[in-house]
C-alpha positions, -999 to 999 in steps of 0.1 A, spaced: -509 404 612 -496 434 592 -461 438 578 -453 475 580 -425 487 556 -402 508 577 -383 531 554 -352 525 574 -354 488 583 -377 473 557 -408 452 564 -414 444 600 -442 429 622 -468 455 633 -461 447 670 -428 467 667 -446 499 659 -467 526 677 -491 550 661 -482 587 668 -510 607 652 -513 630 622 -482 648 608 -478 684 620 -485 713 597 -454 725 579 -434 748 580 -440 753 618 -427 789 617 -455 800 593 -484 782 609 -510 806 623 -530 800 656 -561 787 637 -542 761 618 -523 750 649 -556 748 669 -572 727 641 -542 703 641 -545 699 679 -582 696 683 -599 688 650 -589 653 639 -599 645 603 -609 609 609 -616 605 572 -623 573 554 -597 564 527 -560 572 523 -546 590 553 -511 602 562 -500 591 598 -469 593 619 -456 560 632 -427 552 655 -406 520 651 -403 515 688 -392 478 686 -366 484 659 -346 515 647 -366 538 671 -372 563 643 -404 581 633 -418 580 597 -449 588 578 -471 560 565 -500 565 541 -527 539 549 -562 533 537 -583 536 569 -611 515 554 -591 485 543 -559 491 564 -539 486 532 -505 503 535 -500 526 504 -465 537 513 -440 551 538 -417 581 537 -391 598 558 -405 630 575 -395 662 556 -393 644 522 -429 650 512 -429 680 488 -453 709 496 -483 708 473 -481 670 466 -512 650 473 -508 630 505 
């Protein structure tokens, strides 16, 4: 059983959460058609650290970004959407 650290509520059981996919490209107003198409249809599915959107459906009902190692399922951190600075490594 995983304990997921919700940035709003603290650590909670994994059964309270739902996976929502990869974060959208930012800023939306400057995304061209090719970038948007790649976001919609070309999933990275890479091994290693990966940024993902999660929804705390059984708690605060808020969405956050979790960085998780897809090989080990180890959670590397969580953040509130919009707080990740452009150019930072995910």
